[in-house]
Backbone as CSV, one residue per row, in Angstrom:
resi,resn,N_x,N_y,N_z,CA_x,CA_y,CA_z,C_x,C_y,C_z
1,UNK,-13.245,-9.092,20.212,-14.025,-10.014,21.009,-15.394,-10.225,20.360
2,UNK,-15.928,-11.419,20.435,-17.253,-11.682,19.877,-18.295,-10.706,20.433
3,UNK,-19.137,-10.203,19.543,-20.181,-9.259,19.918,-19.758,-7.806,19.899
4,UNK,-18.475,-7.544,19.782,-17.959,-6.176,19.803,-18.088,-5.525,18.431
5,UNK,-18.559,-4.272,18.415,-18.647,-3.519,17.161,-17.261,-3.030,16.767
6,UNK,-16.917,-3.234,15.521,-15.641,-2.761,14.987,-15.826,-1.365,14.412
7,UNK,-16.898,-1.182,13.656,-17.323,0.142,13.191,-18.823,0.238,13.399
8,UNK,-19.298,1.472,13.559,-20.725,1.699,13.784,-21.283,2.663,12.739
9,UNK,-22.529,2.448,12.401,-23.229,3.316,11.462,-23.052,4.769,11.879
10,UNK,-22.707,5.612,10.910,-22.607,7.044,11.144,-21.242,7.539,11.579
11,UNK,-20.367,6.650,12.036,-19.029,7.075,12.441,-18.251,7.597,11.238
12,UNK,-17.323,8.494,11.502,-16.431,8.987,10.459,-15.586,7.832,9.944
13,UNK,-15.461,7.705,8.644,-14.709,6.609,8.022,-13.279,7.053,7.755
14,UNK,-12.333,6.442,8.434,-10.926,6.802,8.248,-10.000,5.603,8.087
15,UNK,-10.591,4.381,7.995,-9.781,3.174,7.874,-10.471,2.160,6.970
16,UNK,-9.655,1.350,6.329,-10.085,0.212,5.527,-9.639,-1.034,6.283
17,UNK,-10.476,-2.055,6.328,-10.178,-3.262,7.099,-10.193,-4.494,6.198
18,UNK,-9.290,-5.425,6.467,-9.368,-6.728,5.838,-9.212,-7.785,6.917
19,UNK,-9.939,-8.874,6.738,-10.016,-9.912,7.767,-8.900,-10.929,7.553
20,UNK,-8.045,-11.033,8.555,-6.961,-12.013,8.521,-7.401,-13.337,9.154
21,UNK,-8.292,-13.221,10.155,-8.802,-14.413,10.856,-10.113,-14.054,11.529
22,UNK,-11.049,-14.999,11.524,-12.305,-14.810,12.228,-13.453,-14.461,11.309
23,UNK,-14.598,-14.124,11.935,-15.828,-13.794,11.210,-16.437,-12.526,11.791
24,UNK,-17.011,-11.734,10.893,-17.760,-10.541,11.308,-19.117,-10.568,10.626
25,UNK,-20.060,-9.835,11.201,-21.363,-9.690,10.571,-21.580,-8.238,10.207
26,UNK,-22.264,-8.038,9.091,-22.609,-6.708,8.622,-24.072,-6.483,8.986
27,UNK,-24.334,-5.407,9.717,-25.682,-5.096,10.181,-26.217,-3.904,9.385
28,UNK,-27.387,-4.076,8.767,-27.991,-3.039,7.931,-28.313,-1.787,8.738
29,UNK,-28.161,-0.667,8.073,-28.332,0.638,8.711,-29.728,0.852,9.276
30,UNK,-30.747,0.588,8.502,-32.102,0.943,8.925,-32.803,-0.147,9.713
31,UNK,-32.568,-1.397,9.356,-33.351,-2.486,9.935,-32.681,-3.201,11.094
32,UNK,-31.398,-2.947,11.310,-30.637,-3.647,12.350,-30.649,-5.166,12.141
33,UNK,-30.711,-5.574,10.872,-30.722,-6.989,10.499,-29.391,-7.354,9.868
34,UNK,-28.908,-8.557,10.176,-27.673,-9.044,9.563,-27.885,-9.211,8.064
35,UNK,-27.002,-8.583,7.288,-27.120,-8.705,5.834,-25.989,-9.513,5.221
36,UNK,-24.932,-9.749,5.991,-23.821,-10.545,5.461,-22.925,-11.005,6.592
37,UNK,-22.200,-12.071,6.314,-21.122,-12.544,7.184,-19.862,-12.551,6.338
38,UNK,-18.804,-11.965,6.864,-17.523,-11.929,6.165,-16.501,-12.734,6.947
39,UNK,-15.608,-13.393,6.218,-14.575,-14.225,6.821,-13.208,-13.872,6.261
40,UNK,-12.221,-14.649,6.642,-10.837,-14.457,6.208,-10.770,-14.135,4.718
41,UNK,-10.023,-13.090,4.392,-9.851,-12.674,3.010,-10.812,-11.594,2.560
42,UNK,-11.898,-11.398,3.295,-12.873,-10.358,2.952,-12.416,-9.010,3.505
43,UNK,-13.062,-7.961,3.051,-12.705,-6.607,3.491,-13.956,-5.768,3.678
44,UNK,-13.799,-4.671,4.399,-14.894,-3.724,4.579,-14.320,-2.350,4.899
45,UNK,-15.158,-1.345,4.757,-14.750,0.024,5.046,-14.520,0.875,3.822
46,UNK,-14.536,0.256,2.631,-14.230,0.995,1.415,-15.320,1.996,1.032
47,UNK,-16.565,1.686,1.303,-17.648,2.603,0.927,-17.524,3.909,1.692
48,UNK,-17.265,3.834,2.971,-17.090,5.047,3.765,-15.914,5.889,3.300
49,UNK,-14.832,5.240,2.912,-13.651,5.978,2.458,-13.848,6.594,1.083
50,UNK,-14.489,5.872,0.189,-14.562,6.300,-1.204,-15.822,7.092,-1.559
51,UNK,-16.910,6.880,-0.828,-18.182,7.448,-1.260,-18.812,8.377,-0.229
52,UNK,-18.954,7.941,1.012,-19.793,8.681,1.965,-19.045,9.445,3.065
53,UNK,-17.810,9.086,3.344,-17.021,9.631,4.460,-17.529,9.194,5.832
54,UNK,-18.592,8.421,5.864,-19.124,7.899,7.117,-19.490,6.430,6.933
55,UNK,-19.588,5.712,8.029,-19.936,4.293,7.980,-21.415,4.143,7.645
56,UNK,-21.699,3.246,6.712,-23.071,3.018,6.272,-23.692,1.780,6.914
57,UNK,-22.890,1.004,7.610,-23.350,-0.198,8.314,-22.567,-0.315,9.626
58,UNK,-23.048,-1.195,10.473,-22.278,-1.596,11.649,-21.633,-2.937,11.326
59,UNK,-20.385,-3.093,11.707,-19.678,-4.367,11.540,-19.334,-4.856,12.937
60,UNK,-19.781,-6.070,13.243,-19.609,-6.620,14.588,-18.922,-7.982,14.504
61,UNK,-18.014,-8.241,15.430,-17.306,-9.522,15.481,-18.260,-10.641,15.887
62,UNK,-18.177,-11.754,15.179,-18.906,-12.967,15.566,-17.988,-13.862,16.386
63,UNK,-16.730,-13.919,15.978,-15.703,-14.695,16.674,-14.567,-13.743,17.017
64,UNK,-13.528,-14.260,17.621,-12.315,-13.461,17.750,-11.838,-13.149,16.347
65,UNK,-11.430,-11.905,16.132,-11.075,-11.457,14.791,-9.693,-10.821,14.811
66,UNK,-8.911,-11.134,13.796,-7.626,-10.481,13.572,-7.774,-9.695,12.281
67,UNK,-7.646,-8.367,12.371,-7.861,-7.497,11.223,-6.584,-6.803,10.802
68,UNK,-6.438,-6.632,9.505,-5.447,-5.715,8.975,-6.148,-4.378,8.784
69,UNK,-5.448,-3.298,9.030,-6.044,-1.968,8.932,-5.135,-1.083,8.093
70,UNK,-5.751,-0.370,7.144,-5.013,0.600,6.343,-5.681,1.958,6.535
71,UNK,-4.914,2.918,6.979,-5.426,4.278,7.186,-5.776,4.921,5.851
72,UNK,-6.739,5.821,5.878,-7.221,6.499,4.684,-6.104,7.172,3.882
73,UNK,-5.185,7.833,4.561,-4.129,8.562,3.842,-3.151,7.631,3.126
74,UNK,-3.174,6.351,3.457,-2.364,5.349,2.757,-3.230,4.597,1.738
75,UNK,-4.457,4.306,2.100,-5.368,3.529,1.268,-5.629,4.193,-0.083
76,UNK,-5.991,5.460,-0.078,-6.362,6.130,-1.322,-5.211,6.214,-2.325
77,UNK,-3.997,6.589,-1.912,-2.894,6.583,-2.884,-2.592,5.188,-3.447
78,UNK,-2.693,4.169,-2.620,-2.482,2.800,-3.102,-3.541,2.454,-4.138
79,UNK,-4.788,2.739,-3.817,-5.879,2.377,-4.707,-5.799,3.106,-6.049
80,UNK,-5.269,4.308,-6.058,-5.128,5.049,-7.316,-4.155,4.355,-8.273
81,UNK,-3.306,3.496,-7.744,-2.394,2.712,-8.586,-3.102,1.544,-9.258
82,UNK,-4.346,1.286,-8.861,-5.146,0.185,-9.404,-6.485,0.737,-9.883
83,UNK,-6.491,1.442,-11.029,-7.696,2.152,-11.475,-8.914,1.257,-11.697
84,UNK,-8.720,0.022,-12.146,-9.872,-0.865,-12.343,-10.535,-1.204,-11.016
85,UNK,-9.739,-1.461,-9.996,-10.292,-1.763,-8.675,-10.953,-0.520,-8.079
86,UNK,-10.337,0.629,-8.269,-10.924,1.883,-7.781,-12.292,2.109,-8.426
87,UNK,-12.383,1.911,-9.735,-13.662,2.082,-10.422,-14.697,1.091,-9.897
88,UNK,-14.301,-0.162,-9.735,-15.214,-1.173,-9.204,-15.747,-0.772,-7.829
89,UNK,-14.850,-0.397,-6.933,-15.257,-0.063,-5.567,-16.117,1.187,-5.502
90,UNK,-15.855,2.167,-6.339,-16.651,3.393,-6.291,-18.017,3.222,-6.958
91,UNK,-18.219,2.132,-7.687,-19.517,1.876,-8.317,-20.355,0.860,-7.554
92,UNK,-19.882,0.404,-6.401,-20.641,-0.525,-5.569,-21.872,0.207,-5.063
93,UNK,-23.008,-0.416,-5.162,-24.253,0.167,-4.638,-24.785,-0.745,-3.551
94,UNK,-25.279,-0.149,-2.525,-25.787,-0.920,-1.392,-27.219,-0.586,-1.138
């Protein structure tokens, strides 16, 4: 639902999300300011899974959103099959 948080700063990271439909906003950890809008085809949650084990931002729905979700125990083995993508994602700096 619009306005609903999908993930919140500091929560344990156990899922990777990709947007099938709708829009979400990324809210910065310290300033509570919108830093990005993501739409269909975009993804989020990888930093928490690969680097910090916790959510580094809040992601909130702007519109009704349909998300695909991949659990951590499935995500990491899949990603290991794509070493270039794994390297790219683990070198993302925010």
